[in-house]
C-alpha positions as CSV (number, residue, x, y, z in Angstrom):
1,M,0.4,-37.8,-13.5
2,D,-2.6,-39.6,-11.8
3,M,-4.0,-36.4,-10.3
4,L,-3.0,-33.9,-12.9
5,F,-6.6,-32.9,-13.8
6,F,-8.8,-34.5,-11.2
7,D,-8.3,-36.1,-7.8
8,S,-11.7,-36.8,-6.3
9,I,-15.2,-35.3,-6.2
10,D,-14.9,-35.0,-2.4
11,K,-11.7,-32.9,-2.6
12,L,-13.2,-30.7,-5.4
13,G,-16.3,-30.2,-3.3
14,R,-14.3,-29.2,-0.3
15,I,-12.3,-26.7,-2.3
16,V,-15.4,-25.1,-3.8
17,L,-17.2,-24.9,-0.5
18,T,-14.1,-23.5,1.3
19,T,-13.5,-21.0,-1.4
20,V,-17.0,-19.6,-1.1
21,M,-16.7,-19.4,2.7
22,V,-13.3,-17.8,2.7
23,Y,-14.5,-15.3,0.0
24,I,-17.5,-14.3,2.1
25,L,-15.3,-13.9,5.2
26,V,-12.8,-11.7,3.3
27,V,-15.5,-9.6,1.7
28,I,-17.3,-9.0,5.0
29,T,-14.2,-8.3,7.1
30,T,-12.8,-6.0,4.4
31,K,-16.1,-4.1,4.4
32,V,-16.2,-3.9,8.2
33,S,-12.6,-2.9,8.5
34,G,-13.2,0.1,6.3
35,K,-11.6,1.8,3.3
36,R,-8.0,1.5,4.6
37,S,-8.0,-2.2,3.6
38,T,-8.5,-1.3,0.0
39,S,-6.8,2.1,-0.3
40,Q,-3.4,2.9,-1.7
41,L,-1.2,0.5,0.2
42,N,1.8,1.5,2.3
43,N,4.3,-1.2,3.2
44,F,2.5,-2.2,6.3
45,D,-0.9,-2.6,4.6
46,W,0.7,-4.4,1.7
47,I,2.2,-7.0,4.0
48,V,-1.1,-7.6,5.7
49,T,-2.9,-8.0,2.4
50,V,-0.3,-10.5,1.1
51,M,-0.6,-12.5,4.4
52,I,-4.4,-12.5,4.2
53,G,-4.2,-13.8,0.6
54,S,-1.7,-16.5,1.5
55,L,-3.8,-17.6,4.5
56,G,-7.0,-17.6,2.3
57,A,-5.3,-19.8,-0.3
58,S,-3.8,-22.1,2.3
59,T,-7.2,-22.5,3.9
60,I,-8.8,-23.2,0.6
61,L,-6.3,-25.7,-0.8
62,L,-4.7,-27.5,2.2
63,K,-7.0,-30.0,3.7
64,E,-4.7,-30.1,6.8
65,I,-5.9,-26.6,7.7
66,P,-9.4,-26.8,9.2
67,L,-11.8,-24.0,8.1
68,I,-12.0,-22.5,11.6
69,E,-8.2,-22.2,11.9
70,G,-8.0,-20.5,8.6
71,F,-10.9,-18.1,9.5
72,S,-9.3,-17.4,12.9
73,S,-5.9,-16.5,11.4
74,I,-7.5,-14.2,8.8
75,L,-9.7,-12.5,11.4
76,V,-6.7,-12.0,13.8
77,L,-4.8,-10.3,10.9
78,Y,-7.7,-7.9,10.3
79,V,-8.0,-7.2,14.1
80,L,-4.2,-6.6,14.3
81,Q,-4.3,-4.3,11.3
82,F,-7.2,-2.3,12.9
83,L,-5.4,-2.0,16.2
84,V,-2.1,-1.1,14.8
85,T,-3.5,1.6,12.4
86,K,-5.8,2.9,15.2
87,Y,-2.8,3.3,17.5
88,A,-0.7,4.8,14.7
89,A,-3.3,7.4,14.2
90,I,-3.0,8.6,17.8
91,S,0.7,8.1,18.4
92,P,3.1,9.9,16.0
93,Q,6.0,8.0,17.5
94,F,4.4,4.6,16.8
95,S,3.4,5.8,13.4
96,N,7.0,6.7,12.6
97,V,8.1,3.2,13.5
98,I,5.6,1.3,11.2
99,L,5.0,3.8,8.4
100,S,7.5,5.4,6.1
101,E,7.6,9.2,5.9
102,P,7.1,11.0,2.6
103,R,10.3,12.3,1.0
104,I,11.0,15.1,-1.4
105,V,13.0,13.7,-4.4
106,F,12.8,16.8,-6.6
107,Y,12.6,20.4,-5.4
108,Q,12.6,23.7,-7.3
109,G,14.2,22.5,-10.5
110,Q,16.7,20.2,-8.8
111,Y,16.8,16.4,-8.5
112,L,17.7,15.4,-5.0
113,P,20.2,12.6,-5.7
114,E,20.6,11.5,-2.1
115,A,16.9,11.2,-1.5
116,M,16.5,9.4,-4.9
117,R,19.2,7.0,-4.0
118,T,17.8,6.3,-0.6
119,E,14.3,5.6,-2.1
120,R,15.9,3.8,-5.1
121,L,14.2,6.0,-7.7
122,T,15.4,7.0,-11.1
123,R,15.0,10.2,-13.1
124,Q,12.9,8.2,-15.6
125,E,10.4,7.4,-12.8
126,L,10.1,11.0,-11.7
127,E,9.7,12.1,-15.3
128,C,7.1,9.4,-15.9
129,A,5.1,10.8,-12.9
130,M,5.4,14.3,-14.4
131,R,4.1,13.1,-17.7
132,S,1.2,11.3,-16.2
133,E,0.2,14.6,-14.5
134,G,0.4,16.4,-17.8
135,V,3.5,18.4,-16.8
136,R,5.7,19.1,-19.8
137,S,8.7,20.9,-18.3
138,L,10.8,20.5,-15.1
139,D,10.4,24.3,-14.8
140,D,6.7,23.8,-14.1
141,V,7.4,21.6,-11.1
142,E,7.8,22.9,-7.5
143,A,8.4,19.5,-6.0
144,I,7.9,15.7,-6.4
145,V,7.2,13.8,-3.2
146,F,7.6,10.1,-2.8
147,E,4.6,9.3,-0.6
148,S,4.4,6.6,2.1
149,D,2.2,4.5,-0.2
150,A,5.0,4.6,-2.9
151,K,3.1,7.0,-5.1
152,L,4.9,10.0,-6.6
153,T,3.0,13.2,-6.1
154,V,3.9,16.1,-8.5
155,I,3.3,19.6,-7.1
156,T,3.3,22.1,-9.8
157,K,4.3,25.8,-9.5
158,D,1.4,28.2,-9.1
159,S,0.3,29.3,-12.5
160,N,-0.6,32.7,-11.2
161,N,3.0,33.4,-10.1
162,Q,1.9,33.8,-6.5
163,D,4.4,33.5,-3.7
164,T,5.2,29.8,-3.2
165,D,6.6,30.3,0.4
166,S,3.6,28.4,1.8
167,I,4.4,25.3,-0.3
168,S,8.1,25.6,0.7
169,E,7.2,25.9,4.4
170,T,4.8,22.9,4.1
171,L,7.4,20.7,2.3
172,S,10.6,21.7,4.2
173,P,10.0,19.4,7.1
174,L,9.8,16.5,4.6
175,T,13.4,17.1,3.4
176,D,14.9,16.5,6.9
């Protein structure tokens, strides 16, 4: 119980100074790395974000980790994220390995139980997505897509009763 509230002024000073420096590093590298670092996260981006948070906290709180080692590990993660996402943008094969594909989980009035089971989604979650988009009836929905960033996209039927073949053609590759 000795150090429950306070250990030493030196330790507190180190934590405050390290926190400010790690904060500045993360803000600058996030700005330089672009919008992807703060966009809707897919699994890959989420993992990198958690790792950066963990490294930042470790650098701040653990005196055994020198500031330059903490900075280096955070910078390496940002560089790796940049390189991997850059390569994924030009290589569809590589992109398929690291990113999940969108999947249709509801199509033309029908829940797709196999797709829902694979993605571990419930009807309640799909209906919640519909309500959040202001959709009142399943009859108004052309499709619901579970995106690679784990967001549910609700595609409504055309209110002008136009031919929906173009939507079907666009979505059909996603059901494979």
